[in-house]
N, C-alpha and C positions, 0 to 999 in steps of 0.2 A: 442771865443767859436764857435765850428763848428755847422753847421745846425742840425746835428743829435743830438748832446748834448743839443742844445737849445730845440729841439723837446722833448727830454726826460724830460727836466726841465719843459716844459709846461704841459706835461701829469701829472707829479708829483704834480705840483701846482694845477692842475684841480682836482686831486684826493683828495688833502687836502681840497679844497673848497667844494667839494661835501660832504665831511664827516661831515660838520657842519650842514647839513640839518636836521638830526634827532633832534639835540638839539634845534635849533631855532623853529622848528615846534612844539615841545613839550611845549615850554614856552609861545607860543602865545595863549591866551585864546579865540580863534575863532574856527568856524567850519573849517574843513579841506579844503573844497572847497573855502572858503573865503580867507584862507591863500594862497592857490595855485593861485587864481586869482590875489591877491594883489602882490605877489612876481613876477608873470609874467608880470604884468603891468610895474613894475620897470625894469624887464629884457628886455622888449621891447625897453625901452629907451636906455639901455646899448648896446644891440646888434644892434639897429638901428643906434646909434652914431658910432659904429665900422664899420658898412657897409657904412655909409656916409664918414667916414675917409678914407677907402680904395677904395671908389668909386665903390662899388659893389652893384648894384641894385638887390633887392630880385627877384629871378626868380620863375616861377610857371609852373609846368606841373603835370601830373598824379603821377609820382614817387615822386616828391617833396611834393605833397599834401598828399600822403600816408605816407611819412616820417614824415610830420608835425603831422598827426593823431597819429602815433606811439609815437612821442615825447609828445604830449598832453596826451595820455593815460598813459605814464610812469610818467609824472608829477602828474596827478590827482590820479592815483592808489597809488603811493608812499606816497603822502601826506595823503591820507585816511588811508593807512596801518599804518603810524606812530601814528595816533590817535586811532587806533583800536587794536594795538598789541605793543610789545616792539620795541624799535629802533633797537635792535640786530636782531630780527626776520624780521623786514621790510627790512633792508639793505642786510642781508645774503640771504634771499629768492629772492630778486631782483638780487643778484649776480649769480643766476642760469641761467642768460640770455645766456651765451655761450652754455649751454646744449640745450636750446630751438632753438638756431641757428642750431645746429647739427640736431635736430629732424625735423625742418622745411625743411632743406636741403634734408633730406632723403624722407620725405613725399611728398613734392611739387616739388623738383628739381631732385628727383630720383638719388641722390648721394649715392652710396653704403657705409655704415659705416664700419670702420675698427674695429678690435678686441679691440683696445685701446679705441675707441669711446664708444663701448658698455659697457666696464668695468667702464669707468668714469661715464656714464649715471647711471649705477646701484649704484655706490658709492654716487653720488649726490642725487639720489632718496632716498637712505638710510638716508642721512643727513636731507633731507627735512621731511622724515617721523618722525624723532626725534622731530621736531618742532610741528608737528600735534599731536603726542602722548602726548606731554607736554601740548599743548593748549586745548586738549579735556577735561582735568581735570579742567583747569582754565576758560573754556568757551571762549577762544580766537581764535577758529579755523577759524572764518570768516575773522578776520584780517590777519591771515597767508595766507588764500586763496587769499585775495586781493593783498598781497605782492607778492605772487607767480605769479599772473596775471601781476603785474608790470614787473616781469622778462621776461615774454612772450612779452610784449609790447616793452621792451628795446631791446630784440632780433631783433624785426622788424626794429629798428633803425639801428643796425649794418648791417643787410642784405640789406636794401635799399640803404646804402651808396655805394654799389658796383653795383647797377642797372644802366642801361643806362640813361644818362641825369640827373643823381642825382646831387644835390648841397647841401651838408650838412648844410652849414651856412644859406641857404635860408629855409631849412626845420626847422631849429632851430627858425628862426624868425617867420615863420607862425605857428609853433607849440606853441610858446609863445602867439601869438595872440589868437589862438583857446583856449588855456588854460585859458587866462584871461576872455574871453567871457563866457565860460562854468560856471565859478564860480562867475560871476559878480552879479547875483541875490542874492547870499548868502552874498557877500561882502557888498552890499548896506543895509543889515539888521543889520550889526555889529554896536555896540555902544561904544565899548572901543577902543578909538584911543589915549590912553595915551602914554607917552614917551617910556615905556619899550616895548610894543608890536610893536609899529611903528619902533623903532630902530631895533628890531629883524627882522621885515619884510623887511626893507631896506637892511640889511645884507644878507638875503635870496635872494632877487631879484637881487641886484647888484653883489654880489660875488658868492653865492652858485649856482645860475642859470646862469645869464648873463655872467660874466667874466669866470666862469668855462667852459661853453660851448664854448666860444671863444678860450680859451687856449687849450681845447681838440681838436677842429677842426684844429687849427694851429699845435699842436703837432703831430697829426696823419699824417701830410703831410710828415714828415721825420722820424717818429718813427715806427719801425716794429711792427706789430700787437701783436706778442708774448710779446715783451718788454712792450708795452702799457698795456697788460692784467696783467702782473706781477706787474707793478707799481700801477695799479688801485686796486690791492689787499689790499692796505693800507686802502681803504675806508671802507670795512666791518669790519675792525678791529678798526679803530679810531672812527668811528661813534658811536657805542654803548659805547665805553669807555668815550667819552665826555658826553653822556647822564647819564652814571652811576656816573660820578664825580660830575656833576652840578645838576642833578635831582634825584640822589640817586635811579635810576631805576635798580633793580637787574635782572640778567639773570639767568633763571632757569637752573639747572644742565644738564638736558637732552638736552635743547636748546644749551647750551655751547658745548656739544658733537657734536650736529648737525652742529653748526657753524664751528667747526674745520674740520669736515668731508667735508663740502661743499667747504670751502675756500682752503683747502689743495688739494682736488680733482681737482679743477679748475687750480690751480698753477702747480701741477704735470703734469696734462694733457697738458698744454701749453708748458712746458719744454720738455716733451716726444715727443709731436707732432713736435716741432721745430727740434729736433734731427732726427726724422724719415724723415721729409721732406728734411733735409740737406743731409742725407745718400742717398736719392733717386735721388739727383741731379747728 
């Protein structure tokens, strides 16, 4: 298997593992911050073992620290959102991260947006609006807002990977440490440590966080960004499906429309952008 194909496989497997997050978070009867702390304690062991195996000592500098903060924010906000709104809303609104990357690039790095960028921004915002119009009736607007903020935090992770002296796997390690510490006071108050929630927590920490982050970091070394984005599109589709099947959580009609608009907009944008960039070469 070539290095590029192996990279694509790693990204695909990472997306599959990410997609089980909504289901496991829903079934654990703990506070969201307790879940996030517990799963990151387990993830620290997985990522730490990986770093030890490849003899890569965790690095630290301002950019790595900021990346760790973004990873912590993403972990915390996504877990909270899954307890406050539907799994579909939480993952699809987090999937708006590429649009936040674009907006941050324009506002802070003064990169002029293309017509395609503006069209996709308008399309994604339309999809996001569908979620909020639906949730205003059901009283779940706050959960959707938290999910949207997780998309903003996730955008920071992508941007910081390209900054000078960045080290993604070190940011992952320190981000896990910070996430574990933030929720530790909540975790210490939990009383239900029975087999079912503990099994779900181990699955979350070892696979959905630890192994998934390792696979994604390795996969992105040889996988083009557009390819990785397209493959990652399986997550916002599979995540709510798993929750719907096992937890019988329904997706409101207007939210379904919003999900289709957001996911298709991001996928079409990546395809069109790749073609435009190729033609400019």
